[in-house]
N, C-alpha and C positions, 0 to 999 in steps of 0.2 A: 125414710132412710133405710138402707139395708142393715141388718143386724151386724153386730160385731162378734168375732170369734178369736179365741186365743189359740196361737200356733207356737209350738216349741221352736227356739231358735235353731235347734239341730234337727228339725223334722226333715224327713226324706221328701222327695218329690211326690210320691204316691201319697204319703201321709198328709202333705200339705193340700193336695187336690181333693182328697177325701174329706178332709176337715171343712173345706168350704162347699162341698157339695158337687164338685165337677165329677168325682167318681162316687158311685154308691158304696163301694168297697175298695180299699186300697189294694186288695189282691186282684181286682179285676180291672185291668187297664184296656181300654178299647184300642183297636189297631192304629187309629189316627193319633193316639197320644203316647204309644209305647216308646218310640224312639225319643220323643221329647223328655219323657219321664227318666229314661236311662241317661240321657245327656245332661239334664239338669242335676241329676245326682253326681255327676262328675264335676260340675262347676261349683256346687253348694259349699264343699269344704273351704274353698277360697273365699267364698262370700261370708261364711261364718267366721273365719280367721279375721276379717276385716273389722269385726265388732270390738276386737281388742285394741285397735289402733286409736289414738287420741281423736276425739271428735267424730268417730265413725260408728258410734253405737246404734244409731237409728237407720243407718244405710242398709244393712242386711235385711232389716224387717221390711223397708220400702221395696227392696228388690224382690223379696218374696211376694209382695203384693203384685209387682209387675209381672212375675211368673205366672201367678194366678190368673191376671187379666189377659195375658198372652194366650194361656191355655183355653180360656173361656171364649176370647173374642177372635183369636187367630187360628190356633190349632182346631178349634171346635167350629170354625166357620164352614157352612155347608159345602163350599166348593173344594175343602180339604177333607172334611169329615164324611161326607156323604155325597161324592161326586158319581152321580149315577151314568153320566156319559162316559167317564173313564172306566167305570166297572163293566159297562157293556162292551166298550171297546176291547177290553182285555179278553172278552169271550170269543172274539174273532170279528174280522171285518172283510168286506169285499175290496177288490182292487180299486174301485171308484172311492170307496170310503177312505181307504188309506191314502189315496192320492189327494182327496180333499183335506185331510188333516195336515198332511206334509206341506201342501201349498199354503195353507193359512197360517200354519206355525212358522213357516219360513219367513213370512212378511214380518211377523213379530220378532224373530230372532235377529234378523239383519238390522231392524230398526232399534233393537235393544242396544246394540253396540253404539248407536247414536246417543242414546240415553246414558250409556256408561261414560262416554266422552264428556258429555255435560255434568255427569255426577263427579268426575275427576276435577273439573274446573271448580265445582262448588264444595269440594271436600273441606271440612272444618279443621282438620288436623293433619299433620305430615304423615301420620301412620295411615289414615284413611285414604289420603292421596295415593300413597305408595301402593296399598292393597288394591284399590281400583284401577290403578295404572297397570299393575301386573295382570289383573284379571283381563283387562281389555288387550293387552299385548299378547297374552296367551291365546285368547280367542282369535287374535289376528295372525297367529302362526309362529309365535315364540314359545317353545315348550319348556316346561319346568324341567330342572335338572333331574330330580328324584320323585317327581309326583306333585300333586296339587299343594300349593302353600309353600313349596321350596323356592329357592332362588331361580330365576329364569336362566336358560342355557346362553342366551345371548345370540342364538343362531336362528334366524328366520328361515322358514321354508313354506312354499306355497302349499305343500302337501299337509302341513300342520294347521292350516287355517281351518277353524271349526266350520265355517259355512261351506267349505270345499267338501267336507264329509257329508253335510246335509245335501249338497248338490248331487252326490253320488246316489243318495237315497231317492231324491226326486227324479233323477234320470231313470233309475230302475223302475220307477212307477210311471213312466212315460211323460213326465213334464219337461218342457224345454226351458232354457234360461229365461226367456221372455215370460214364462208362466209362473215363476215363483220368485219370492222375495220382493215383489213390486207392490206398492200401496195400492195401485189402482185395481189389483186383483183382490184386494181385501174385502171380506164381508164386514157388515156393521159392527159385529162383536170384535173382530180383529182390529179394526180401527179404534175402537174404544179401548182395547188393551194397550195398543201402541200409545194412544194419546194419554191414558192414565199413568202409564210408566213414565213418560216424558214429564208429566205434572207432579208425580210423587216421588218415584225413585230418582230422578234427577232434580228435585227441588232444591232451591237455595235454603230452605228451612231443614237443618241437618236433622232434627228429630223426625220430621216427616219422611225425609229420605231414607233414614235408617229403619223406620217402621216398614216402609215399602220394600226394602231390600230384605228385611227379616221375613215379611209375608211371602215374598217370591221364593225364598229359600225353603220355607215350610211347605209351600206348594210343590216345589221340585222334589223335596225329600219325601213327600207323601206318595200319591199314587200316580204322578205325572209320567215318569220314565218307566216304572215297572209295568204300568198298564199298557202303554204305548208299545213297549217291547213285546209284551204277551200277545197283543193282537197282531203285530208284525210276524212274529215267529209263527203263528198259527197260519198266517197268509202265505209265508215263505214255504211251509210245509206242503203247499199245494202247487208250488211253482217248480218248474224244471230248472229255472235259473233265479236263485233267491235275491231279493233286494238286499243291497249293502246297508245294513243298519248300524254300522259301527258308530256313527254319530250318537245314536240312542245309548249304546253301551258305554261309550266314554263318559257321557254326562251322568248316567246313573252311577257309575263308579266314583266320579268326581263328587257327586253330591253326597255320598256317604261320609266323605271327609268334611265337606263344607258345612253340613249340619251340625257337627260338633263345634266347628269354628264359629258358626252363627252364635252359639250360647256364649262362647268365650268373648266374642266381640260385643255381645249385648252387655255383659257385665263390665267390660272396659268402657264402652260408651255411656253407660248409665252413670258412671262416676264423673263424667265430664260436665263442666259448668254449664254448657249449652243444652245438655239433655233435658227434654220435657216429656214425661210419661204419657201425658194426655194426647200430645201432638204425635208421638211415636205411635200409639195405638190407632189414632184416627188415620194416620198415613197407611198403616198396615190394613185397616178395614177398607178404606177407599180402594186400595190396590186390589184387594180381593173381590170386592163387590162390583165396583165400576169397571174394573179391567178384567180380572180372571173369570169371574162368574159371567160377565157379559159375553166374553169369548165362547164359553162352553154353551150358553143359551143359543147364541148365533150358529155355532156348529152344528147343534142338533137341529135347529129349524132349517138349515140349509143343507143337511145331509143327504147325499144321493143314495138311491136304492134303499131308503129307510123302510123297514118292515115292522110289524107289531112287536118284534123282539126288543126293539129299542124303547127306552123309557119315554113317558110323556113329558117329563121334566127333566132338565139337565142335572139338577141337584135337588136333594130332598129338603124339606122345610127345616129351618134351624130348630134343634131339639133343646137347646140350652139358652136361657135368657140371662145373659151376663149381669144385667142391672139388678137381678134379684139375689145374686150371691152375697153372702156375708163379706165384709171387709175385715182385714186383719190390721190391728194397730197395736202400739206399745201399751195403750191404756184400755185394751179391749176387755169385754166381759164374755163369758162363755154362752153359748146357745146351744140348744137341743139337749 
């Protein structure tokens, strides 16, 4: 069994992660955990206040454990913490490589809307139903009044459909409508990503679905949009007519807000009677391993014009063994 460790109820996120060994020093937070640490610190005061409520004394400690597990199993997953494909993409790509990424991601993103619709049908609470519905309506062309998370404007426009923005990027890269968004154009890893999203993000098991959603948000908030934008900006610098990448800019900005909402939502869902931490973590890991990682492995294997500057493997080996980390409990004893 893993050792047990005492953690103060009012510990900061960095203190918590250092105490269990995810961080060697709380002052040294690696890039893939920096945003998570900042946002956990914003939600922890509300978690700590809950300990004063009748019958809630054990819940904050259990949530601390979930945060530790999320940092170890989700945020430190290789596809987020050490995605070599995205790191290399950010250094610059050829026209063919940019087209390859746009085509395959377009298959995923349009089928993700189908998964969103199924997730709406499987929502366990009115709050989640409304949130998921708003996200899908926004994707399909109803803008928010004042930015992500606000009320919808109620005005649909074809120019506001997110996939239309991606279509502009695809056209700039020479893709026709018949060549993007179609599942028969998908590589094996893209198919795996679509299928895993359907099975986890849209699962009837609310805990698995929430875990998959959390994992996708962590992936998006990590290197996905930033690396893609960096690579495309370098390509555009070589072109007389730049590719329209407003689709990428919008989603990068949206994700900055969504990542904090993700932590707030996790605390809310954690207190629901249906929430199961083990299934939440299992859904998240399956989404990342069977879906996202499979996608990048496939992308690297099928990459056109691949030269030795590209890595041999899409992701680095996992550096952290979550099962070896200490557990925190109310009756713990100190280690180390």
